[in-house]
N, C-alpha and C positions, 0 to 999 in steps of 0.2 A: 656459646650460651646466650650472649647478648643479642646475637643475630636471630636466634630462635625466638627469644622473647619479643623482639621487634616485629618479626614476621607474624607472630600470634596476635600482637596488638593491632597491626594493620588489618589482618583478617577480621578481627572483631569489629573494627570500624566499618569495613566494607560490608559486613553482614548486618549492620545496625540499620534498620529500615527507617525511611523518613517518617512513617506513621508512628514509630516508637519515639522518635525525637519530638514530634508534635504532642504526643500523649504525655511526655515527661515535662517538656518545657512550656507548653501552652497552658491556658487556663483550664481548670478541671471543674467538674460539677461540684465537688466538695468545696473548692474555693468559692464558687458562686453561692452555695448555700450559706457558708460561713459569713460571706460578705453581706448578703441582702437580708437574711432572716434577722428579725428583731429577737434577740435572745430572751428567753423566759427569765422571770425574776429569780428562779431557783433552778438548780440542775435537775431536780426531780420533776419539774413541770415540763410537759411537752410543748412543741411549737404550737402557737395558737392557730385555730382555724374555725370556720363556721360549722356548726353541727345541725342547725335548723334551717328553715327557709331563709332566703335572702330577699328582702324587700327593699327596693331602691326608691328613694325620693329625690327630687331635684328642685332647687329653688334658684330663681334669678334668670332662668332661661325662658325663651319663648316656649309655648306648649309643644310645638313641633320638635324643637331641639331637645327639650326635656325628655320627650318620648324616645327620641333617638338614643340619648344617653342611657336611659333606663333599659331599653331593649338591648343595647350593646353589652352592658354589664351583666344583664340577665342571661344572655347567650353564653358569656364566659363562665358564669356561675353554673349553668347547666352542663357545660363541658367537663366540669370537675366533679359532677355528681350531685350538685346542690339543686334544690327546687326553688325557682324564682317565685316570689309571692304573687298571689292573684290580685287583680285590680281591687283597690280599697284596703289592701293590707297595711299594717303599721310599719312604717319605714324603720329599718335598722341600719341601713346605709344611707346617710344623708349627704348629698352633694350640694354645696352652695357655690354658685357662680357669681362672684362679687366684682364690682368695678374697681375696688381697692381692697385686696385681701389683707393687706397689712393693717388697715384701720379696723376692718371687721373682726379680724382675729383678736386684736387687742381689746376690742369691745367685749367679746365673748370671755376672754380670760379675766378681764377686770370686773365684769358685771355678773357673769353666769358660769362660774367654774363648775357648778353642779351639772351643767350640760356635758362636761368632760369627765364625769364620774368621780370628781375630786372629793365630794363630801358623802359619797355613797358608803354605806356600811356593809357588813356581811361579806358576801362572796365577790363583790365587784372589785375588779383589778384594773388599774390604769397606771401610767408612768408617773414618775416622781416630779419634784419641783424643778430639777435641772432640765428635764425634758419639757416641762411646761414652759419654762423660760425660753427654750429654743423654739418651741412651737409658736410662741407669741412674738419673738423678736428676730427670728431668722427669716428674712424675706425670701420666699420661694414662689415659683409659678403655681405649684400645687403643694399644699401641706395637709397633714392628716393627723388624726388622734383616735386611739382605740380604747374601748372599754371591753373587758372580758370578765369571765367568771370562772371559778375553779370547779364549777359543776355542782357544787353543794346547794346552791340556791340560785334561782333565775331572777334576773332583774324584771320587776313587774311593770314599771313604767320607764320606758327607754327615754334617753335624752331627746330633746327636740320633738316631743309628742305633739306640739302645736302644728308641726308640719306633716303629721302622719295622716294625710287625707287620701290621696290616690297615689299608687306606686308610679304612675306616669308623671307625677309632679305638676299636673296642669293647674289644679286649684292652688297649690302651694306657691307656684311661680307667680300666678296672678295676684295672690294676696300680698306677696313680698315686693312686687314691682309697682312702680308708680305710674307706668304708662301702658298698662294692659298686658304686661308679660315680657317686657324687654329686660335686658341685663342690668337692672338698677340696684340689685342687691337687697340688703335688709336695712330696716330702720332700727333705731334704738328701742322703739316700741315693740317691734317684732321680737327682739332679744328678751325684753322684759316679760313677754307673754309666753315664753317657752316653759315647759314643764321640767321638773328635776328628775334625777336618777334615784331610784329606790331599789333596795334589794332585800331578800330574806336573810335570815341568819345562816351561819355555816354549820355543816355537819362533818364529822370525821369520816374520811374516805381512805380506803386502802391505796387507791391510785389517784394521784392528782391529775386534774384535767385543766385544760386551758381553752375555753370556748369563747370565741368572739361573740359579743352580744350587741355591739354598736360601733359604727365607724363614722366619724365626721370628716369629710373631705372638703377643703376650701380651695377653689380654683380662682386664680387671678385672671379676670377677663382680658385685661390689657396684654398679658404675657402669653396668651394662647391664641390671640386673635388671628395671627398669621399662619397658624399651624393647620394641617388637615384635621378636621374633627375626629376622624378615626384614630389619629395618633394620640391626642390628649385624652380622648375618651377611653382608649385602651390603657393608657397610663393610669387613669383613675381606677379602671377595673383591676389592674394589678395591685395597687395599694389598698384597694377595698377588700379583696378576697384573701390577702395574706398580710400578716404583720411585717411590713417592710421597714428596715432601718433607714431613716431619712439621711443619715450620714454615710451611707454605703458608697464605696468607691467602685464604680462598675464599668469604667472605660475599657477594661480589657475583655469585657464580655459583650456578646451580641444580645442586647436587651432593650426593651422599651424604656427602661429607667435611664437610658442615656439621652432621652429626648431633649432635655434642656442643658446638657453638658457642653454642647457646642452650638454656634449660631447656624450651622449648616448640617444639622442632624438629618440622617436619611431614614430614621425610624418613622414608620407610618402605622404600625400595628404591633401586637404582641409578637415577639420573635419565637423561634422554635425552642430556645432555651427558656423563655418565659412560660410558654405553654407546658413544657416538660416539667418545670419546677412546680407549677400550680397543681398539675395532675399528680405528681409525686407526693406533694405535701398532703393531699387529700386521700392518698392511698397508704400513707405511712402508718406504721404501728403506733398505737396510742398508749401502750404500756411501757414506754421508754421515755426517759427525761430528754431535755433538749440536746445536750451534748451527744448522747448516744443516738438520738433520733437524726442528727445531722447526717450520719453515715447512711442510715436507711433511706432518707430522702435523696441523698446524692446518688446512691445506687439505683434507685427507681428512676431518677431523672436521667441517668446515663442510658438505662434501658429504653426510656421513652424517646430519646434523641436518636438512638441507633435503629429504631424501627423504620 
């Protein structure tokens, strides 16, 4: 009897394919989604994504580099079905290339929290005080902040409207730079001149929505200086097009989010997993809450990778 059981066990092991082992023990798309996605404030609310045009603005870069950044993010946006804004559109993705991101972020948090959607009423949604503290005090090569809406009312004046000139960022970069467009960042006067967030009142809706309306991304010029521009620009694209958890642990995955995890990162662009995730996010059902939507996004992501 024991011999028969042993023989059956050996047979089962020999028939167990390497592919099955990898599928069971390796990272899964569900693991990836649960790790990188910033969870909604409630289980009923779906994962956040853009529903309208994405208009990118860039500050602190030379006109040529600003255009390269805008074009790269716009290409990524188009690949998931979004429409990049036309020249002259009002920026809803603002990227600030700063010589000292720590100082600049602290200025914004101390002086202009309205730029972060913090004092907006109605349907505007942003993270809480703990996340704001992390945003201000956790030093990162790239940091980001999102403002969203539940869909009941649109934000009429987006944060940072003072920079909403050209989607290429040419005029904005020149205005913020002290030497004709180099990476000198913003002055306190620039911060004081920014407009605030406003929103309409809420209305009762049968299905909660979670639409991104503004993303502020701050890049530390010193800490990306030695990287290929395609690498850090795609990193910015990733955190601009999806609400990414800044505390995500992604070392087990093939993702651009590992760009700053080691000093010898080989990441130079969005990976297959990144591209699959973004496309799955924008094709996922909208009538399911975040926890249930995780499964839908993971399934679509798996399908995208297997193609």
